[in-house]
NUKOL-74240 format. One line per field, with one value per residue (C-alpha): residue number from 1; x, y, z. Coordinates in steps of 0.2 Angstrom, whole numbers. Each point is the difference from the previous one (the first is absolute). Example, Ala and Ser with C-alpha at 12.3 -4.5 7.8 and 13.67 -1.06 7.14 Angstrom:
2
resi	1  2 $
c1	62  6 $
c2	-22  17 $
c3	39  -3 $
//
This chain:
193
resi	1  2  3  4  5  6  7  8  9  10  11  12  13  14  15  16  17  18  19  20  21  22  23  24  25  26  27  28  29  30  31  32  33  34  35  36  37  38  39  40  41  42  43  44  45  46  47  48  49  50  51  52  53  54  55  56  57  58  59  60  61  62  63  64  65  66  67  68  69  70  71  72  73  74  75  76  77  78  79  80  81  82  83  84  85  86  87  88  89  90  91  92  93  94  95  96  97  98  99  100  101  102  103  104  105  106  107  108  109  110  111  112  113  114  115  116  117  118  119  120  121  122  123  124  125  126  127  128  129  130  131  132  133  134  135  136  137  138  139  140  141  142  143  144  145  146  147  148  149  150  151  152  153  154  155  156  157  158  159  160  161  162  163  164  165  166  167  168  169  170  171  172  173  174  175  176  177  178  179  180  181  182  183  184  185  186  187  188  189  190  191  192  193 $
c1	149  16  4  15  11  -7  -18  4  8  -15  -12  11  1  -19  -4  13  -8  -17  3  10  -14  -7  -17  -12  -2  -17  -9  2  -17  -7  -11  -18  -10  -15  -12  -13  -4  -17  -5  -18  -2  -17  -4  -7  -15  -17  -10  16  8  10  13  18  9  18  0  17  5  18  9  15  12  10  0  2  9  -9  9  6  -10  10  -8  4  11  -12  2  -16  -4  -14  0  4  -14  -11  -12  -9  -16  -12  10  -12  0  -18  -3  -13  7  -1  13  16  6  14  4  -7  3  -10  -2  2  -10  7  13  4  16  -3  -6  4  -5  4  2  -2  12  2  10  17  0  -19  -8  -18  -6  -1  -7  12  16  1  10  -5  8  -3  1  1  -2  4  -8  1  -6  12  -2  -10  12  -2  14  -2  11  -3  5  -3  3  -4  -3  -6  -14  -1  -10  12  14  -8  -19  -11  -19  -12  -12  -17  -10  -9  16  1  18  6  18  9  18  6  4  17  -1  -9  7  8  14  0  16  -5  10  -2  -7  9  -2 $
c2	-177  -2  7  -6  13  -4  2  17  5  -5  9  16  -1  -3  15  11  -3  2  16  6  -4  17  5  5  19  7  10  19  6  17  8  -2  15  5  9  4  1  7  2  4  3  4  11  -14  11  -10  -3  3  -13  -11  -8  6  -5  -1  -5  -2  -5  -6  -6  -12  4  -16  -16  -12  -17  -12  -16  -13  -15  -15  -11  10  14  14  16  5  18  13  15  18  12  -9  12  -2  11  4  -6  6  0  4  0  8  17  -5  -14  0  -9  -10  -19  -6  -2  11  -7  8  -5  -17  0  -13  -6  0  13  15  6  14  2  17  5  15  15  6  5  -3  -12  0  -1  17  1  14  -10  -19  -13  -13  -17  -5  -19  -8  -19  -6  -17  -10  -17  -8  -18  -5  8  16  13  15  13  14  19  14  18  13  19  14  11  17  16  13  -12  -10  2  15  3  9  -3  8  9  -15  -9  -11  -1  -6  -2  -6  0  18  8  -6  -16  -10  -13  -3  -12  -14  -12  -18  -15  -19  -9  -16  -14 $
c3	91  -9  -18  -10  -9  -17  7  7  -16  -10  11  -1  -19  -2  12  -8  -18  7  8  -15  -13  -7  5  -13  0  5  -13  2  3  -7  14  -1  -5  11  -12  13  18  6  18  6  18  6  15  11  5  3  -16  -11  -11  12  -12  -2  -16  -7  -18  -10  -17  -5  -15  -1  -14  2  -10  14  -1  12  -2  -12  -5  4  -13  -15  6  -5  10  8  -1  2  -12  5  2  13  8  17  0  13  14  14  19  6  19  12  5  19  -4  -10  -16  9  1  -16  -18  -12  -17  -17  -16  -7  -13  -14  8  19  12  11  17  12  19  8  15  11  -8  6  18  4  12  -7  -18  -9  -18  -3  5  -3  -8  -13  -3  -18  -3  -17  -2  -18  -2  -16  -5  -13  -6  16  12  10  1  11  9  12  -1  13  0  14  -2  12  -6  9  -3  -4  -6  -14  3  -1  2  12  14  -2  13  4  5  -15  -7  -17  -4  -16  -7  -1  -17  -6  10  -13  -3  17  0  13  1  2  4  -2  15  3  12 $
//
């Protein structure tokens, strides 16, 4: 394939102007605020309650810009202060809470869910050392079109670090955010692509 000098010059100029075009800056996001984490881990003895639970509440202090409506130029936003409550993982104690999304109660402008992961340096699930990935999906309908985004943040919750509680003589354990750790900041990022 042959290119003339003028064609190459035009391609170079176009490429240079495209690469030099400024990108829109991303929003600076204030960290989410976890306002509650409660863990109930049963003993697993025959005849006892067989379900483990992790329940979390989180607030997003950010007003989020989702997109711009191409028809009228309106900026599509969701207000600050969105709360995810009762995000709950509930599983049989003989199993684990991995490999699935656990829902939070619905919100007015989208939804939240959580994933539970192993804590730092451990191979099997422990109710005293685990990670939560919080996911927020703002979802807005404007003039018949749907606008949405996705944000994630991950945090480790560990007894002795940011959680406290106790285990009873029966083997039932209950953990929650330690004193001075509420709210607990989780830095989130926008998920693109």
